[in-house]
C-alpha positions as CSV (number, residue, x, y, z in Angstrom):
1,M,1.1,-24.4,-46.7
2,Q,4.3,-22.9,-47.9
3,V,6.8,-21.6,-45.4
4,T,9.8,-19.5,-46.4
5,E,12.4,-18.2,-43.9
6,T,13.0,-14.5,-44.8
7,S,15.3,-13.4,-41.9
8,A,17.6,-15.0,-39.3
9,E,19.4,-12.7,-37.0
10,G,20.6,-14.0,-33.6
11,L,17.5,-15.4,-31.9
12,K,15.1,-13.6,-34.2
13,R,13.4,-15.3,-37.1
14,E,11.0,-14.2,-39.7
15,F,8.9,-16.3,-42.0
16,K,6.6,-15.8,-45.0
17,I,3.7,-18.3,-44.7
18,V,1.2,-18.9,-47.5
19,V,-2.0,-20.9,-47.0
20,P,-3.7,-21.9,-50.3
21,A,-7.1,-20.4,-50.9
22,S,-8.5,-23.9,-51.5
23,D,-7.7,-24.9,-47.9
24,L,-9.6,-21.9,-46.6
25,Q,-12.5,-22.4,-49.0
26,S,-13.0,-26.1,-48.0
27,K,-13.0,-25.1,-44.3
28,M,-15.3,-22.2,-45.1
29,D,-17.8,-24.5,-46.8
30,A,-17.6,-27.1,-44.0
31,R,-18.3,-24.4,-41.4
32,L,-21.2,-22.9,-43.3
33,E,-22.8,-26.3,-43.7
34,E,-22.4,-26.9,-40.0
35,L,-24.0,-23.5,-39.3
36,G,-26.8,-24.2,-41.8
37,R,-28.0,-27.2,-39.8
38,S,-28.9,-25.0,-36.9
39,V,-29.5,-21.5,-38.2
40,R,-33.1,-20.3,-38.7
41,L,-33.9,-17.9,-41.5
42,P,-37.4,-16.8,-42.6
43,G,-38.8,-18.9,-45.4
44,F,-36.4,-21.8,-44.9
45,R,-36.6,-25.0,-42.9
46,P,-33.6,-25.8,-40.6
47,G,-30.9,-27.4,-42.7
48,K,-32.4,-26.2,-46.0
49,V,-30.8,-22.8,-46.2
50,P,-28.8,-22.5,-49.5
51,L,-25.1,-22.3,-49.1
52,A,-24.9,-19.1,-51.2
53,L,-27.3,-17.4,-48.8
54,L,-25.4,-18.6,-45.8
55,K,-22.2,-17.2,-47.3
56,K,-23.9,-13.9,-48.0
57,R,-25.2,-13.6,-44.4
58,F,-22.4,-15.1,-42.4
59,G,-19.4,-15.4,-44.8
60,A,-17.5,-12.4,-43.4
61,S,-17.7,-13.4,-39.8
62,V,-17.0,-17.1,-40.5
63,M,-14.0,-16.2,-42.7
64,G,-12.6,-13.9,-40.0
65,E,-12.9,-16.7,-37.5
66,L,-11.2,-19.2,-39.9
67,V,-8.3,-16.8,-40.7
68,E,-7.6,-16.4,-37.0
69,R,-7.7,-20.1,-36.3
70,T,-5.7,-20.9,-39.5
71,V,-2.9,-18.4,-38.6
72,A,-2.7,-19.9,-35.1
73,A,-2.5,-23.5,-36.3
74,T,-0.2,-22.9,-39.2
75,S,2.3,-20.7,-37.3
76,T,2.5,-23.3,-34.5
77,R,3.0,-26.1,-37.1
78,A,5.7,-24.1,-38.9
79,L,7.7,-23.7,-35.7
80,E,7.2,-27.2,-34.5
81,E,8.3,-28.7,-37.8
82,R,11.6,-26.8,-37.6
83,G,12.1,-27.6,-33.9
84,L,11.9,-24.0,-32.9
85,R,10.7,-22.9,-29.4
86,P,9.4,-19.4,-29.2
87,A,10.5,-17.3,-26.2
88,G,7.3,-15.3,-26.3
89,Q,4.2,-14.7,-28.3
90,P,5.0,-14.6,-32.0
91,K,4.0,-11.5,-34.0
92,V,1.8,-12.0,-37.0
93,E,1.2,-9.5,-39.8
94,I,-1.2,-10.5,-42.6
95,T,0.3,-9.1,-45.8
96,S,-2.1,-10.4,-48.4
97,F,-5.7,-11.8,-48.3
98,S,-9.0,-11.4,-50.0
99,D,-11.9,-13.6,-50.7
100,G,-10.9,-16.4,-53.1
101,S,-7.1,-15.7,-52.8
102,D,-4.3,-17.2,-50.8
103,L,-3.7,-16.1,-47.2
104,E,-0.2,-14.7,-46.9
105,Y,1.2,-13.5,-43.6
106,K,4.6,-12.7,-42.0
107,L,5.5,-14.5,-38.8
108,A,8.2,-12.8,-36.5
109,V,9.4,-14.8,-33.5
110,E,12.2,-14.7,-30.9
111,L,13.5,-18.1,-30.0
112,I,14.6,-19.7,-26.7
113,P,18.4,-20.1,-27.0
114,D,20.2,-23.3,-27.2
115,I,21.2,-23.9,-23.5
116,K,23.7,-26.6,-22.5
117,P,23.8,-26.9,-18.7
118,I,27.1,-27.7,-17.1
119,D,27.8,-30.9,-15.2
120,F,26.3,-30.1,-11.8
121,S,28.3,-32.8,-10.1
122,T,31.4,-30.6,-10.6
123,L,29.9,-27.8,-8.5
124,S,31.1,-27.2,-4.9
125,L,28.7,-25.4,-2.6
126,E,28.6,-24.7,1.1
127,R,25.6,-25.1,3.3
128,L,25.6,-23.2,6.6
129,V,24.3,-25.1,9.7
130,V,23.1,-23.3,12.8
131,D,23.0,-25.5,16.0
132,V,20.3,-24.1,18.2
133,G,21.7,-23.6,21.6
134,E,20.1,-23.0,25.0
135,A,20.9,-19.3,24.8
136,E,18.8,-18.9,21.6
137,I,15.9,-20.9,23.1
138,E,16.0,-18.7,26.3
139,E,15.9,-15.6,24.2
140,A,13.0,-16.9,22.1
141,L,11.1,-17.7,25.3
142,R,11.8,-14.3,26.7
143,R,10.5,-12.6,23.6
144,L,7.5,-14.8,23.6
145,A,6.7,-14.0,27.3
146,E,7.2,-10.3,26.5
147,R,4.7,-10.4,23.6
148,V,2.0,-12.0,25.8
149,S,2.5,-9.6,28.7
150,Q,0.0,-6.8,29.2
151,P,1.1,-3.3,30.0
152,Q,-0.1,-2.1,33.4
153,P,0.5,0.9,35.7
154,P,3.7,0.7,37.8
155,A,3.3,0.2,41.5
156,E,4.3,3.9,42.1
157,P,4.0,6.7,39.5
158,R,7.3,7.4,37.8
159,P,8.8,9.0,34.7
160,A,8.8,6.9,31.5
161,R,11.8,4.9,30.6
162,E,13.0,2.6,27.8
163,G,10.5,-0.2,27.3
164,D,7.6,1.6,28.9
165,V,4.3,2.0,27.0
166,L,2.9,5.5,26.9
167,V,-0.8,6.3,26.2
168,I,-0.8,9.6,24.3
169,D,-2.9,12.2,22.5
170,F,-1.1,14.2,19.9
171,E,-1.8,16.9,17.3
172,G,0.8,17.8,14.7
173,R,1.2,20.8,12.4
174,I,3.4,21.6,9.5
175,D,3.9,25.3,8.9
176,G,1.1,25.9,11.4
177,A,-1.5,23.7,9.5
178,P,-2.8,20.3,10.5
179,F,-2.0,17.4,8.1
180,Q,-3.4,14.0,7.3
181,G,-2.4,11.4,9.9
182,G,-0.9,14.0,12.1
183,S,-3.2,13.6,15.1
184,G,-4.5,10.8,17.3
185,T,-6.0,10.1,20.7
186,G,-5.4,7.2,23.1
187,Q,-2.5,5.9,21.0
188,Y,-0.1,3.4,22.5
189,L,3.7,4.1,22.0
190,Q,6.4,1.9,23.4
191,L,9.6,3.7,24.0
192,G,12.5,2.2,22.1
193,A,10.3,0.2,19.7
194,G,10.7,2.6,16.8
195,G,7.0,2.7,16.0
196,F,6.8,6.4,15.3
197,V,8.7,8.9,13.2
198,P,12.5,8.8,14.1
199,G,13.1,11.3,16.9
200,F,9.5,11.3,18.2
201,E,9.9,8.7,21.0
202,E,13.2,10.0,22.2
203,Q,11.6,13.4,23.1
204,L,9.1,11.6,25.4
205,A,11.7,9.8,27.5
206,G,11.2,10.8,31.1
207,A,7.7,12.0,30.7
208,S,5.1,11.5,33.4
209,A,1.4,10.8,33.3
210,G,-0.5,14.1,32.7
211,E,2.5,15.9,31.3
212,E,2.3,17.8,28.0
213,R,5.3,18.2,25.7
214,K,6.1,19.7,22.3
215,V,7.9,17.3,20.0
216,V,9.6,18.5,16.8
217,V,10.6,16.0,14.1
218,T,11.6,16.0,10.5
219,F,10.1,13.3,8.4
220,P,12.5,11.1,6.4
221,A,12.9,12.0,2.7
222,D,11.6,8.6,1.7
223,Y,8.6,8.7,4.1
224,G,5.6,6.9,2.7
225,N,3.4,10.0,2.7
226,K,4.9,12.3,0.0
227,E,3.1,15.3,1.3
228,V,5.1,15.3,4.5
229,A,8.3,13.6,3.4
230,G,11.4,15.7,4.2
231,R,9.3,18.3,6.1
232,T,9.4,19.4,9.7
233,A,6.4,19.0,12.0
234,E,5.6,20.2,15.5
235,F,3.4,18.0,17.7
236,D,1.5,18.9,20.9
237,V,1.6,15.7,22.9
238,K,-0.3,14.9,26.1
239,V,0.9,11.8,28.0
240,R,-2.3,10.3,29.5
241,D,-0.6,7.3,31.2
242,V,2.7,5.6,31.7
243,L,2.5,1.8,31.7
244,E,5.2,-0.9,32.2
245,R,5.4,-4.4,30.9
246,V,5.6,-6.8,33.8
247,P,7.6,-9.9,32.8
248,V,5.4,-13.1,32.5
249,P,7.1,-16.0,34.3
250,I,8.4,-18.6,31.9
251,D,6.9,-21.7,33.4
252,D,4.3,-24.5,32.8
253,E,1.5,-22.0,33.2
254,L,2.7,-19.9,30.3
255,A,3.1,-23.0,28.2
256,K,-0.4,-24.1,29.0
257,K,-1.8,-20.7,28.1
258,L,-0.1,-21.1,24.7
259,G,-1.6,-24.6,24.2
260,F,1.3,-26.8,25.3
261,D,1.4,-29.5,27.9
262,D,4.2,-28.0,29.9
263,L,7.3,-25.8,29.6
264,A,9.4,-28.7,28.2
265,A,7.0,-29.1,25.3
266,L,7.1,-25.3,24.7
267,R,10.9,-25.3,24.8
268,E,11.0,-28.1,22.2
269,A,8.6,-26.3,20.0
270,Q,10.7,-23.2,20.1
271,R,13.8,-25.3,19.4
272,N,12.2,-26.8,16.3
273,Q,10.9,-23.4,15.1
274,L,14.3,-21.8,15.5
275,A,15.9,-24.8,13.7
276,A,13.4,-24.4,10.8
277,D,13.9,-20.7,10.6
278,Y,17.7,-21.0,10.5
279,A,17.5,-23.8,7.9
280,G,15.3,-21.6,5.8
281,L,17.7,-18.7,6.0
282,A,20.6,-21.0,5.3
283,R,18.8,-22.3,2.2
284,Q,18.3,-18.8,0.9
285,R,22.1,-18.2,1.2
286,L,22.8,-21.6,-0.5
287,K,20.3,-20.8,-3.3
288,R,21.9,-17.4,-3.9
289,Q,25.4,-18.9,-4.0
290,L,24.2,-21.5,-6.5
291,L,22.5,-18.9,-8.7
292,D,25.7,-16.8,-8.7
293,V,27.7,-19.8,-9.8
294,L,25.2,-20.8,-12.5
295,A,25.1,-17.2,-13.9
296,E,28.8,-17.2,-14.1
297,A,29.2,-20.6,-15.6
298,H,26.7,-20.3,-18.5
299,D,27.0,-17.9,-21.4
300,F,24.2,-17.8,-23.9
301,E,22.3,-15.1,-25.8
302,V,19.2,-14.0,-24.0
303,P,16.0,-13.0,-25.9
304,A,15.8,-9.2,-25.9
305,G,12.0,-9.3,-25.8
306,L,12.0,-11.2,-22.5
307,V,14.6,-8.9,-21.0
308,E,12.6,-5.8,-22.0
309,A,9.4,-7.3,-20.5
310,E,11.2,-8.2,-17.3
311,F,12.8,-4.7,-17.1
312,D,9.4,-3.0,-17.7
313,A,7.9,-5.0,-14.8
314,I,10.8,-4.0,-12.6
315,W,10.7,-0.4,-13.6
316,R,7.0,-0.1,-13.0
317,Q,7.6,-1.3,-9.4
318,I,10.5,1.2,-9.1
319,E,8.3,4.1,-10.2
320,A,5.5,2.9,-7.8
321,D,8.0,2.7,-4.9
322,R,9.4,6.2,-5.8
323,E,5.8,7.6,-5.9
324,A,5.1,6.1,-2.5
325,G,8.4,7.2,-1.0
326,R,9.6,3.6,-0.6
327,L,12.5,3.7,-3.0
328,D,15.6,1.7,-1.8
329,P,17.9,4.2,0.1
330,E,20.8,3.1,-2.1
331,D,18.8,4.2,-5.2
332,V,17.8,7.6,-3.8
333,G,19.6,10.4,-5.7
334,K,21.0,8.2,-8.5
335,P,20.5,9.6,-12.1
336,E,17.6,7.8,-13.8
337,E,19.8,6.5,-16.7
338,Q,22.1,4.9,-14.1
339,L,19.2,3.3,-12.4
340,K,17.8,2.0,-15.6
341,E,21.1,0.6,-16.6
342,E,21.5,-1.2,-13.3
343,Y,18.0,-2.6,-13.3
344,R,18.2,-3.7,-16.9
345,A,21.3,-5.8,-15.9
346,I,19.2,-7.3,-13.1
347,A,16.4,-8.0,-15.6
348,R,18.9,-9.8,-18.0
349,R,20.2,-11.9,-15.1
350,R,16.7,-12.9,-14.0
351,V,15.7,-13.9,-17.5
352,K,19.0,-15.8,-18.1
353,L,18.6,-17.8,-14.8
354,G,14.9,-18.4,-15.4
355,L,15.6,-19.8,-18.9
356,L,18.5,-22.0,-17.5
357,L,16.4,-23.4,-14.7
358,S,13.5,-24.0,-17.0
359,E,15.8,-26.0,-19.4
360,V,17.3,-28.0,-16.5
361,G,13.8,-28.9,-15.3
362,R,12.7,-29.9,-18.9
363,L,15.8,-32.0,-19.5
364,N,15.5,-33.8,-16.2
365,N,11.7,-34.2,-16.2
366,V,11.1,-32.1,-13.1
367,Q,7.4,-32.0,-12.4
368,V,5.1,-30.1,-10.1
369,A,2.3,-32.3,-8.7
370,N,-1.2,-31.0,-8.4
371,E,-1.1,-31.6,-4.7
372,E,1.9,-29.3,-4.4
373,V,0.0,-26.5,-6.2
374,S,-3.1,-27.2,-4.0
375,R,-1.0,-26.8,-0.8
376,A,0.4,-23.5,-2.1
377,L,-3.0,-22.3,-3.0
378,L,-4.3,-23.1,0.5
379,A,-1.3,-21.4,2.1
380,E,-2.0,-18.3,0.0
381,A,-5.7,-18.3,0.9
382,R,-4.8,-18.5,4.6
383,R,-3.0,-15.1,4.3
384,Y,-6.5,-13.5,3.9
385,P,-8.6,-14.6,6.9
386,G,-12.3,-14.6,6.1
387,Q,-11.7,-14.3,2.4
388,E,-10.2,-17.8,1.8
389,R,-13.0,-18.9,-0.6
390,K,-12.7,-15.7,-2.7
391,V,-9.0,-16.2,-3.0
392,I,-9.3,-19.8,-4.1
393,E,-12.0,-19.0,-6.6
394,F,-9.8,-16.2,-8.0
395,Y,-6.9,-18.5,-8.6
396,Q,-9.0,-21.3,-10.0
397,S,-10.6,-18.9,-12.5
398,S,-7.3,-17.4,-13.6
399,P,-4.8,-19.6,-15.5
400,Q,-2.2,-16.8,-15.3
401,A,-2.5,-16.5,-11.5
402,M,-2.2,-20.3,-11.1
403,L,1.0,-20.2,-13.3
404,Q,2.4,-17.5,-11.0
405,L,1.6,-19.7,-8.0
406,R,3.2,-22.8,-9.6
407,A,6.4,-21.1,-10.9
408,P,8.3,-20.7,-7.5
409,I,7.4,-24.3,-6.7
410,Y,8.9,-25.5,-10.0
411,E,12.0,-23.3,-9.5
412,D,12.6,-24.6,-5.9
413,K,12.3,-28.2,-7.2
414,V,14.9,-27.5,-9.9
415,I,17.2,-25.8,-7.4
416,D,16.8,-28.9,-5.1
417,F,17.7,-31.2,-8.0
418,I,20.9,-29.3,-8.7
419,I,21.9,-29.1,-5.1
420,E,21.4,-32.9,-4.7
421,T,23.7,-33.4,-7.7
422,A,26.4,-31.0,-6.6
423,K,29.1,-31.4,-3.9
424,V,27.7,-29.7,-0.8
425,S,29.9,-29.2,2.3
426,E,28.6,-28.0,5.6
427,R,29.9,-25.3,7.9
428,H,28.5,-24.8,11.4
429,V,28.0,-21.2,12.4
430,S,26.3,-19.1,15.1
431,P,23.1,-17.2,14.4
432,S,25.0,-13.9,14.2
433,E,27.5,-15.4,11.7
434,L,24.6,-16.6,9.6
435,A,23.1,-13.1,9.7
436,Q,26.4,-11.6,8.6
437,E,26.8,-14.1,5.7
438,L,23.3,-13.2,4.5
439,A,23.9,-9.4,4.7
440,S,27.3,-9.6,3.0
441,G,26.1,-11.8,0.2
442,A,22.9,-9.8,-0.5
443,T,22.1,-9.3,-4.2
444,P,19.0,-7.7,-5.7
445,A,18.9,-10.1,-8.7
446,E,17.9,-13.7,-8.4
447,S,16.2,-15.8,-11.0
448,G,13.1,-14.9,-13.0
449,P,10.1,-17.2,-13.4
450,A,11.3,-20.7,-14.3
451,G,8.0,-22.5,-14.3
452,A,7.5,-24.0,-17.7
């Protein structure tokens, strides 16, 4: 095999690779002999078919198979011998080949850049800590009791007020014509819950059982149903019943209904759940802070092909969201070129951070155990009750899907490795302060897939 580098520009390389005809011929003869031991042709016993006849009958297909295998093997060897790591699938173009001649092809590849991670022990990060107080536990218990309470008629009939549940029939029209999803019977609507189109609930405040009202609303411009988005609809609404939620006592009986020994055990469970929830949110903030620092501290060329692939994936999602009326409100009305420029920058950041985290993991031998992937697979399957077996079989039959399941586990382990190495201070905050920190530090661009 002869390898000649023909182009080197940035991370892009091109090679001319020549495989001698003699190499192909020897492999061809060996494959035909192997085939001859099992093939059956009229007039010949197994294993006695002449090589010339085998070549005539099967030569073209065997040679096609050999060329494919030879290109794969020689291109991989050419890169490995030069210590080059491809950032994506190399492109191959066969430039010269015929029976009895050398195989000549062009190999074009984009490389993973040389990445030198900084000394993570020099990083200073801040972890927010929320101490779960009695007020938070009481509020959690109140919400829990409210969720398990059943709406029931009030002791005396009265007009509906905030928090009440109305049982309604409704029929809507746009420009005098019914529309899909615009009618319903026996629907439950809680005043103040925001479960219907904005403005709908407010026009039913003070309604009594048996009352009929006309409700006029304008659907938001980004409403999921494009046929009605931005349009005004008029609804005929009949209130069949007004129900109220009667508070459930927060006591041992409630705890036992929920599977706990007593109220003390339920309170402790709520405390632990709140602590876990706050810790998870605080970790999101810490991770985002770390990724911002890493993106700023590292400067290396990013493979254009990976950026384009990431951007294409992002843009397909943007177009799907726009089609479904789910586009981010901040993006509504922006010129397409501006949107593309912003999301291409996001794609570049994701690829950059993904490559960096992958390299940190490689250099520090970060591994994902099979047990960790199995736990993630079971957690994913549980999201689809009744279809768990199908979900597991799908992942087990799809290497690409398993890779996507493994990638975030790998990334989290690399992130944890860096955090353990860095200097991390703690600051105690209230739940509302944590929420403010998360809102103020929000960014649409984190890392891309780091699993490698």
